[in-house]
Each structure stands twice: as C-alpha cells, then as structure tokens.
C-alpha positions, 0 to 999 in steps of 0.5 A, a space after each residue: 443510458 448514461 453511466 453513473 459516477 460511483 467512483 467514491 463507492 466501494 465494491 460492497 456498496 455497489 454489490 447491493 445495487 445489482 438486482 439479480 431478478 431484473 428483467 430489463 437489464 442483465 447482471 453483466 449490463 448492470 455491472 457494466 453500468 455501475 463500473 463493477 467487474 462481475 468477478 467482484 460481484 460474486 467474490 466472497 471474502 475468506 475470513 482470517 483464521 483464528 491462529 493468524 489473528 492471534 499471531 497478528 495480535 502478538 506482532 502488534 504487542 511486540 511492535 508497540 514495545 519496540 517500533 524499530 523491530 523489523 520482520 527479521 527481529 520479529 521472527 526471533 521474538 516470536 521464536 523465543 515465545 515458541 511461535 514457529 513462523 517464517 520471515 515471509 509470513 511475518 513480513 506479509 502480516 506486518 504489511 497487512 497491518 501497516 507496520 514498518 520498522 522505524 529507523 534512521 534512513 541513510 542520508 546519501 545526498 547531503 548538500 555541500 557547503 554553500 560557500 563552495 557552490 559555483 553559480 551556473 554562468 550560462 544563465 547570466 548572459 545572452 548566448 549569441 554565437 557558436 562556442 561562446 560558452 
C-alpha cells in the first residue's frame, strides 16, 4: 500500500484519521502509513495553569509598554509588582509567547571606505607558470 502525502496536516488532524476498531490494519500500521508516531497518537496536552496565564498576560502588558525589556528587566518589573518569578521562567515564557527584546544590534563588521579597498589582481590575468603571482 502506498504512503499518503500528509506532510501539510498537523498531528491533531492525523490523530482523527486513525481508526482503533479497524480489523484490517493495526494501530501501529495505520500510524506508519500516516507518518504519525504512535507516541503522538496517545499524547494528551497538559493545559496551562491559571497562574501561568496571569503571569504571561502581565509580561505581555509590560512588554507592550517597553519593547526593549528583556528577561532580566522583566524580572525586576514583576518583582516590583510582588510577583516572585525566576529569570529562567520569564525567559521561557517570553520565548513561548514569541517576545524578544528590541535593541540596537552591534555592528562589528562595517565595510571600509571603498577608496581604500584593493582589487584582487589574481583574477585579472591568466596564470601560466609556477610562482607567477
């Protein structure tokens, strides 16, 4: 039997296609044909806690006020509001929410003045003998 091309489907849609009462194909064979790992079939997502959602909402509000705020400063802002939280947890929550501090990146490689650049002379002529360049 040929494999289906279901690369554009997500795991939630693929889980619906597996029939547990099918006598012709086992569950593992159906998962193999769909390209779905069996562990994904049985996975039940854990809901996010209410306290974490409140912290995430507060992080989002503070980030909208100051988008240059990173995880270190965000911990200080939350501590001022008497929300005890570690920097690692703030960093993970910000990453999960897709928030990153906006700041000037360093320009370590700045091209020099074009008048001071030297052309590569190797490409300008044909090399025909040893030690010619």
